[in-house]
C-alpha positions as CSV (number, residue, x, y, z in Angstrom):
1,M,-19.3,-26.4,-5.6
2,R,-16.3,-24.5,-6.8
3,N,-13.7,-24.3,-4.0
4,I,-11.8,-21.1,-3.4
5,L,-8.8,-21.5,-1.0
6,I,-8.0,-18.3,0.8
7,I,-4.7,-18.5,2.6
8,G,-4.4,-15.8,5.2
9,A,-7.3,-14.3,7.1
10,G,-5.7,-11.1,8.4
11,R,-6.8,-7.5,8.4
12,S,-7.0,-7.1,4.6
13,A,-9.1,-10.2,4.1
14,S,-12.3,-9.1,5.7
15,S,-14.0,-7.4,2.8
16,L,-12.6,-10.1,0.4
17,I,-14.2,-12.9,2.4
18,K,-17.5,-11.0,2.9
19,Y,-17.8,-10.4,-0.9
20,L,-17.2,-14.0,-1.8
21,L,-19.6,-15.3,0.8
22,N,-22.2,-13.0,-0.4
23,K,-21.6,-14.4,-4.0
24,S,-21.4,-18.0,-2.8
25,E,-25.0,-19.0,-3.6
26,S,-25.3,-17.4,-6.9
27,E,-21.8,-18.4,-8.0
28,N,-21.9,-21.9,-6.5
29,L,-18.9,-21.2,-4.2
30,K,-17.3,-23.0,-1.3
31,L,-14.7,-20.9,0.7
32,T,-11.8,-22.7,2.5
33,I,-10.4,-20.0,4.8
34,A,-7.0,-21.1,6.0
35,D,-4.9,-19.3,8.6
36,L,-2.3,-20.2,11.2
37,S,-4.9,-19.0,13.7
38,L,-8.0,-21.2,13.5
39,E,-9.8,-18.7,15.7
40,L,-9.1,-15.8,13.3
41,A,-10.3,-17.9,10.3
42,Q,-13.4,-18.8,12.2
43,K,-14.1,-15.2,13.1
44,K,-14.0,-14.1,9.5
45,T,-16.6,-16.7,8.4
46,N,-19.4,-15.4,10.5
47,N,-20.8,-19.0,10.6
48,H,-21.7,-18.9,7.0
49,P,-22.8,-22.3,5.7
50,N,-20.5,-22.1,2.6
51,A,-17.4,-21.1,4.6
52,F,-15.0,-23.7,6.0
53,P,-12.3,-22.3,8.4
54,I,-9.1,-24.4,8.8
55,Q,-5.9,-24.1,10.6
56,L,-3.0,-24.1,8.2
57,D,0.7,-23.8,8.7
58,I,2.2,-23.2,5.2
59,A,5.5,-24.7,6.4
60,N,3.6,-28.0,6.6
61,L,4.2,-29.1,3.0
62,D,1.8,-32.1,3.0
63,Q,-1.1,-30.2,4.4
64,R,-0.5,-27.1,2.2
65,Q,-0.3,-29.1,-0.9
66,K,-3.4,-31.2,0.0
67,E,-5.5,-28.0,0.4
68,I,-4.2,-26.5,-2.9
69,Q,-5.0,-29.7,-4.8
70,K,-8.6,-29.5,-3.6
71,A,-9.0,-25.9,-4.7
72,D,-10.3,-24.5,-8.0
73,I,-8.4,-21.3,-7.4
74,V,-6.1,-20.0,-4.7
75,I,-5.9,-16.6,-3.1
76,S,-2.8,-15.8,-1.2
77,M,-3.2,-13.0,1.4
78,L,0.1,-13.9,3.1
79,P,3.1,-11.6,3.4
80,A,4.7,-11.0,-0.1
81,H,7.8,-13.2,0.5
82,L,5.6,-16.3,1.2
83,H,3.7,-16.2,-2.1
84,I,6.3,-18.1,-4.1
85,E,5.8,-21.4,-2.3
86,I,2.1,-21.2,-3.0
87,A,2.7,-20.3,-6.6
88,E,5.0,-23.3,-7.2
89,D,2.3,-25.6,-5.8
90,C,-0.3,-24.0,-7.9
91,L,1.9,-24.6,-10.9
92,A,2.4,-28.2,-9.9
93,F,-1.3,-28.9,-9.5
94,N,-2.6,-26.6,-12.3
95,K,-4.4,-24.0,-10.2
96,H,-5.0,-20.3,-10.9
97,M,-3.7,-17.9,-8.2
98,V,-4.5,-14.4,-7.2
99,T,-2.4,-12.1,-4.9
100,A,-2.4,-8.4,-4.1
101,S,1.4,-8.2,-3.8
102,Y,4.1,-6.8,-6.2
103,I,5.4,-9.3,-8.7
104,S,8.7,-10.5,-7.3
105,P,11.6,-11.7,-9.5
106,K,10.9,-15.3,-8.4
107,M,7.3,-14.9,-9.3
108,Q,8.1,-13.5,-12.7
109,D,10.4,-16.5,-13.4
110,L,7.2,-18.7,-13.4
111,D,5.6,-16.8,-16.2
112,A,6.6,-19.1,-19.1
113,Q,5.5,-22.2,-17.2
114,A,2.2,-20.6,-16.2
115,R,1.5,-19.6,-19.9
116,E,2.4,-23.1,-21.1
117,K,-0.1,-24.6,-18.7
118,G,-2.7,-21.9,-19.4
119,L,-2.7,-20.7,-15.8
120,I,-3.5,-17.2,-14.6
121,F,-1.2,-15.9,-11.8
122,M,-2.8,-12.5,-11.2
123,N,-0.7,-10.2,-9.0
124,E,-0.8,-6.5,-7.9
125,I,-4.6,-6.6,-7.8
126,G,-5.2,-4.8,-4.5
127,L,-5.0,-1.1,-3.9
128,D,-1.5,0.1,-4.5
129,P,-0.5,-1.9,-6.4
130,G,-3.9,-2.7,-8.1
131,I,-6.5,-0.1,-8.2
132,D,-3.8,2.4,-9.2
133,H,-2.8,0.3,-12.2
134,M,-6.4,-0.3,-13.4
135,S,-7.6,3.3,-13.0
136,A,-4.4,4.7,-14.7
137,M,-4.5,2.3,-17.6
138,K,-8.2,3.1,-18.2
139,I,-7.4,6.8,-18.8
140,I,-4.1,6.1,-20.6
141,D,-5.9,3.7,-23.0
142,E,-8.7,6.4,-23.6
143,I,-6.1,9.1,-24.3
144,R,-4.3,6.8,-26.8
145,A,-7.6,5.8,-28.4
146,K,-8.3,9.4,-29.4
147,G,-4.8,9.9,-30.8
148,G,-3.2,11.6,-27.7
149,K,0.5,11.1,-26.7
150,M,1.3,10.7,-23.0
151,I,4.0,13.2,-21.7
152,Q,3.3,13.1,-18.0
153,F,2.0,10.6,-15.5
154,E,2.0,11.0,-11.7
155,S,0.2,8.7,-9.3
156,F,-0.2,9.1,-5.5
157,C,-1.9,6.9,-2.9
158,G,-2.2,7.0,0.8
159,G,-3.9,5.0,3.6
160,L,-5.0,7.8,6.0
161,V,-7.5,8.5,8.8
162,A,-11.0,9.8,7.9
163,P,-11.5,13.5,8.7
164,E,-14.0,12.7,11.6
165,S,-11.4,10.5,13.2
166,D,-8.4,12.7,12.7
167,T,-7.6,13.5,16.3
168,N,-3.8,13.7,16.6
169,L,-1.3,16.3,15.5
170,W,0.3,14.0,12.9
171,N,-3.1,13.7,11.1
172,Y,-2.3,9.9,10.8
173,K,-3.3,6.6,12.2
174,F,-2.4,3.0,11.2
175,S,-4.8,1.2,8.9
176,W,-2.2,-1.4,7.8
177,N,1.1,-2.9,8.9
178,P,2.9,-0.3,11.1
179,R,6.3,-1.8,10.4
180,N,5.9,-1.0,6.7
181,V,5.1,2.7,7.6
182,V,8.2,2.9,9.9
183,L,10.5,1.5,7.1
184,A,8.9,3.4,4.3
185,G,11.5,4.6,1.7
186,Q,14.3,2.5,3.0
187,G,16.3,-0.1,0.9
188,G,17.2,2.0,-2.0
189,V,17.2,5.4,-3.6
190,S,13.9,6.9,-4.9
191,K,14.1,7.4,-8.7
192,F,11.9,9.0,-11.3
193,I,11.9,11.1,-14.3
194,Q,10.7,14.8,-14.6
195,E,10.7,16.5,-17.9
196,G,13.1,14.0,-19.4
197,K,15.6,14.4,-16.6
198,Y,16.3,11.5,-14.3
199,K,16.0,12.4,-10.7
200,Y,17.2,10.6,-7.5
201,I,16.4,11.1,-3.8
202,P,18.4,9.3,-1.2
203,Y,16.5,8.1,1.9
204,N,18.0,10.8,4.2
205,K,16.4,13.5,1.9
206,L,13.2,11.7,0.9
207,F,10.8,13.4,3.3
208,R,11.9,16.9,2.5
209,R,11.2,16.7,-1.2
210,T,7.4,16.6,-1.4
211,E,4.7,17.6,-3.9
212,F,1.3,19.1,-2.9
213,M,-2.1,18.5,-4.2
214,E,-5.8,19.5,-3.4
215,V,-8.5,16.9,-3.4
216,E,-11.9,18.4,-3.7
217,G,-13.8,18.2,-0.4
218,Y,-10.9,16.8,1.5
219,G,-8.3,19.6,1.4
220,R,-4.5,19.6,0.9
221,F,-2.2,16.7,0.8
222,E,1.5,16.1,0.4
223,G,3.3,13.3,-1.5
224,Y,6.8,11.8,-1.2
225,A,8.4,9.7,-3.9
226,N,8.1,5.9,-4.0
227,R,11.3,3.9,-4.5
228,D,11.1,3.1,-8.2
229,S,8.8,5.0,-10.5
230,L,10.7,4.0,-13.5
231,K,9.9,0.3,-13.7
232,Y,6.3,1.1,-14.7
233,R,7.2,2.9,-17.8
234,S,7.5,-0.2,-19.9
235,I,4.7,-1.9,-18.1
236,Y,2.3,1.0,-19.0
237,G,3.8,1.3,-22.4
238,L,5.2,4.8,-21.6
239,D,8.9,4.3,-22.4
240,D,9.3,7.7,-24.0
241,I,7.3,9.7,-21.4
242,L,8.9,12.8,-20.1
243,T,7.6,12.6,-16.5
244,M,6.9,9.5,-14.5
245,Y,6.4,9.9,-10.7
246,R,4.7,7.6,-8.1
247,G,4.4,8.7,-4.6
248,T,2.7,8.2,-1.2
249,L,0.2,10.7,0.3
250,R,0.1,12.2,3.8
251,R,-1.4,15.3,5.3
252,V,0.7,18.4,5.0
253,G,3.3,18.6,7.8
254,Y,3.6,14.9,8.4
255,S,6.8,14.5,6.2
256,K,8.7,17.4,7.8
257,A,8.2,16.0,11.3
258,W,8.9,12.3,10.1
259,D,12.1,13.6,8.5
260,M,13.3,14.6,12.0
261,L,12.8,11.1,13.3
262,V,14.8,9.8,10.3
263,Q,17.6,12.3,11.0
264,L,17.7,11.2,14.6
265,G,18.1,7.6,13.5
266,M,14.9,6.3,15.1
267,T,13.8,4.5,11.9
268,D,17.0,2.5,11.5
269,D,16.5,-1.3,11.4
270,T,20.0,-2.4,10.9
271,Y,21.2,-3.0,14.5
272,S,20.0,-3.9,17.9
273,M,20.1,-1.6,20.9
274,E,21.7,-2.7,24.1
275,N,19.4,-3.0,27.2
276,S,16.4,-2.0,25.1
277,E,14.0,-3.9,27.3
278,N,14.7,-1.6,30.2
279,M,14.9,1.6,28.1
280,S,12.2,4.2,28.7
281,Y,10.9,6.4,25.9
282,R,13.0,9.2,27.3
283,D,16.1,6.9,27.3
284,F,15.3,5.9,23.7
285,T,15.2,9.5,22.5
286,N,18.3,10.4,24.6
287,S,20.3,7.6,23.0
288,F,20.5,9.5,19.7
289,L,21.6,12.7,21.3
290,P,25.1,13.9,22.4
291,Y,26.0,13.6,26.1
292,H,25.8,16.9,28.1
293,P,26.4,17.2,31.8
294,S,23.5,19.5,32.5
295,D,21.2,20.0,29.5
296,S,17.9,18.1,29.5
297,V,16.9,15.7,26.7
298,E,14.4,18.3,25.6
299,L,17.0,21.1,25.3
300,K,19.5,18.8,23.5
301,L,16.8,17.7,21.0
302,R,15.7,21.2,20.3
303,H,19.3,22.3,19.6
304,Y,20.3,19.2,17.6
305,L,17.3,19.4,15.2
306,K,17.0,23.2,15.4
307,I,13.4,23.2,16.4
308,D,12.0,26.6,17.5
309,Q,10.0,26.9,20.7
310,D,6.7,27.7,18.8
311,D,7.2,25.0,16.1
312,V,4.3,22.6,15.9
313,I,6.8,19.7,15.3
314,W,7.7,20.0,19.0
315,D,4.1,19.4,19.9
316,K,4.0,16.4,17.7
317,F,7.0,14.9,19.5
318,E,5.5,15.6,22.9
319,E,2.3,13.9,21.7
320,L,4.3,10.7,21.1
321,D,5.5,10.7,24.7
322,L,9.1,10.7,23.5
323,F,10.2,12.4,26.7
324,D,8.3,10.1,29.1
325,S,10.6,8.5,31.6
326,T,8.0,6.0,32.9
327,K,6.9,4.2,29.7
328,K,8.9,1.3,28.2
329,A,8.7,-0.8,25.1
330,G,10.0,-3.8,26.9
331,I,11.5,-5.3,23.7
332,K,14.8,-7.1,24.1
333,N,17.4,-6.4,21.4
334,A,15.1,-4.0,19.7
335,T,16.2,-2.1,16.6
336,P,15.5,1.6,16.7
337,A,12.7,1.0,14.2
338,Q,11.2,-1.7,16.3
339,Y,11.2,0.5,19.3
340,L,9.7,3.4,17.4
341,E,7.1,1.1,15.9
342,H,6.0,0.1,19.5
343,I,5.6,3.8,20.4
344,L,3.6,4.6,17.3
345,A,1.4,1.5,17.4
346,E,0.1,2.7,20.8
347,K,-0.2,6.4,19.8
348,W,-1.6,6.0,16.2
349,A,-3.9,3.0,16.7
350,L,-7.3,3.3,15.2
351,Q,-9.8,3.4,18.0
352,P,-13.0,1.3,17.9
353,E,-15.1,4.2,16.7
354,D,-12.5,5.4,14.2
355,K,-12.7,5.2,10.4
356,D,-9.8,5.1,7.9
357,M,-9.6,6.7,4.5
358,I,-7.9,5.9,1.2
359,V,-7.0,8.7,-1.1
360,M,-5.6,8.2,-4.6
361,Y,-4.7,10.9,-7.1
362,H,-3.5,10.7,-10.7
363,K,-2.3,13.4,-13.1
364,F,-2.2,12.6,-16.8
365,G,-0.5,15.1,-19.1
366,Y,-0.7,14.5,-22.9
367,E,-0.5,16.1,-26.3
368,L,-3.4,16.0,-28.7
369,N,-3.6,17.9,-32.0
370,G,-0.5,20.0,-31.0
371,Q,-2.1,21.1,-27.7
372,K,-1.0,20.1,-24.2
373,K,-3.8,18.8,-22.0
374,Q,-4.2,17.4,-18.5
375,I,-6.7,15.1,-16.7
376,D,-6.7,15.0,-12.9
377,S,-8.4,11.9,-11.4
378,S,-9.0,11.4,-7.7
379,M,-10.7,8.8,-5.6
380,V,-11.5,8.9,-1.8
381,C,-12.8,5.8,-0.1
382,L,-14.0,5.9,3.6
383,G,-14.0,2.8,5.9
384,D,-17.2,1.5,7.5
385,D,-15.7,0.4,10.8
386,Q,-12.7,-1.4,12.3
387,T,-13.4,-4.7,10.4
388,F,-14.5,-3.3,7.0
389,T,-11.9,-0.6,6.8
390,A,-11.3,1.4,3.6
391,M,-7.9,-0.4,3.3
392,A,-9.6,-3.8,3.6
393,K,-12.3,-2.8,1.0
394,T,-9.7,-1.4,-1.6
395,V,-7.3,-4.3,-1.2
396,G,-9.7,-7.1,-0.8
397,L,-12.5,-6.3,-3.2
398,P,-10.4,-6.2,-6.4
399,V,-8.8,-9.5,-5.4
400,A,-12.3,-11.1,-4.9
401,I,-13.8,-9.7,-8.1
402,A,-10.8,-10.8,-10.1
403,T,-11.1,-14.3,-8.6
404,I,-14.7,-14.6,-9.9
405,Q,-13.8,-13.2,-13.2
406,I,-11.0,-15.9,-13.6
407,L,-13.3,-18.7,-12.4
408,N,-16.0,-17.6,-14.9
409,G,-13.6,-17.5,-17.8
410,N,-13.9,-13.7,-18.3
411,I,-10.2,-13.2,-17.8
412,K,-8.5,-15.5,-20.3
413,T,-4.9,-14.4,-20.8
414,P,-2.5,-16.8,-19.0
415,G,0.7,-16.0,-17.3
416,V,2.2,-14.0,-14.4
417,Q,0.6,-10.6,-14.7
418,L,-0.8,-7.4,-13.2
419,P,-4.2,-5.9,-14.1
420,I,-3.3,-3.6,-17.0
421,N,-5.4,-5.3,-19.8
422,K,-8.9,-4.2,-20.6
423,E,-10.4,-7.7,-20.1
424,V,-9.2,-7.3,-16.4
425,Y,-9.6,-3.7,-15.4
426,K,-12.9,-2.8,-17.1
427,P,-15.2,-5.2,-15.3
428,I,-13.4,-4.8,-12.0
429,L,-13.4,-0.9,-12.0
430,K,-17.1,-1.0,-13.0
431,E,-18.0,-3.3,-10.1
432,L,-15.8,-1.4,-7.6
433,E,-18.0,1.7,-8.3
434,T,-20.9,-0.1,-6.7
435,F,-18.9,-0.3,-3.5
436,G,-18.1,3.5,-3.5
437,V,-14.7,3.2,-5.1
438,I,-15.3,5.9,-7.7
439,F,-12.8,8.1,-9.6
440,N,-13.6,11.8,-10.2
441,D,-11.9,12.7,-13.5
442,K,-11.7,16.2,-14.7
443,E,-10.0,18.1,-17.6
444,V,-7.8,20.9,-16.2
445,P,-5.2,23.3,-17.8
446,Y,-1.9,21.6,-18.4
447,M,0.5,22.5,-15.7
448,G,3.4,20.1,-16.0
449,Y,6.7,21.0,-14.5
450,N,8.1,23.0,-17.3
451,P,5.4,24.2,-19.8
452,N,7.8,26.8,-21.2
453,N,10.7,24.5,-21.7
454,V,13.2,26.3,-19.6
455,G,15.6,25.0,-16.9
456,S,16.0,21.3,-16.0
């Protein structure tokens, strides 16, 4: 049997493992599912005869390399910074590798060696990055094939809560790592290009510069800019494009309220707070406000952030229990971001009966025969339950399908890569449709940002 080693059995691995186990008889597969928690690995196997859960500490070099040597292909579902050690072992033992994470500089440095050995190191093959690349390149290649020239590309994606489970004022619940949500947008300026003009948004302004879009059947959304939209120009072959913008989707109103948490300083992760283990939620909120001998925390916050009495943002803050003097995070030496994450992890948790939702939206502007045209493409995927979430499906299924395609020799191009070639994206997108990951493409009038070429 062909041995697939899956390292990491966390939240995003459930649909991946289920897909491969369902294929294990027809494809002659054995799955070795490795995780630091043997109990978690066992839980994901569902006692399937072709699944072999093991406990694996990737810091244990001998054990790690022993398992990689026994594999025909390795899937790493670990946090992104841990992929490189796995990749170096795969290189040493001549094993293909698949991950859903962004290509790091260290991973890219392995490209020449991987090519030389004929190894495929497929990265960015999850949701975003992943399905966004594949669905975008499909349309871009089709536009080029009929002689069109791309002038605008925008891409938005959001992990959200399904409408029937949308029960809080923020219209948001966690379907992936809460820490990543709290730290979103930090670590550098957001940069993109609009109508040939380079644009930059610093973190402290990021959530007040949003775009709006309608998704048929699901209403209105807002998008804020991702950190670096420019790096994909060359990757997509769009070096001379006038507009290139990638962003994250939320329901309208989220970003304005989140911006106030940013302005307060609650998302800062650069320092530890004294006595944080004894700090109530109210103390936490008050710590960012000026001292006043008589004004309440509520009054000081209203004044500081200029929140009117009838502003729904106030209700959103109250919903988070930010003024509760009895609740405590109980975290020693917590950063503001860590304390806020604790608050949100409780308030925005998906409940057992809740379902999540993935929304992706692309805009393609192009010129053909002297006319400007536009294609809008949207995809909505709903989760089944707490285990097989929309996030787990859209991250895990492309990884699983790509793994089979590589094993069966259908993906042949070696090297460190992302899924922008037809041999990769065509079969994967086609199979994803059978799981409800379907893009609705429609021709619309070209809007652009500046159809009349005025201003900048």
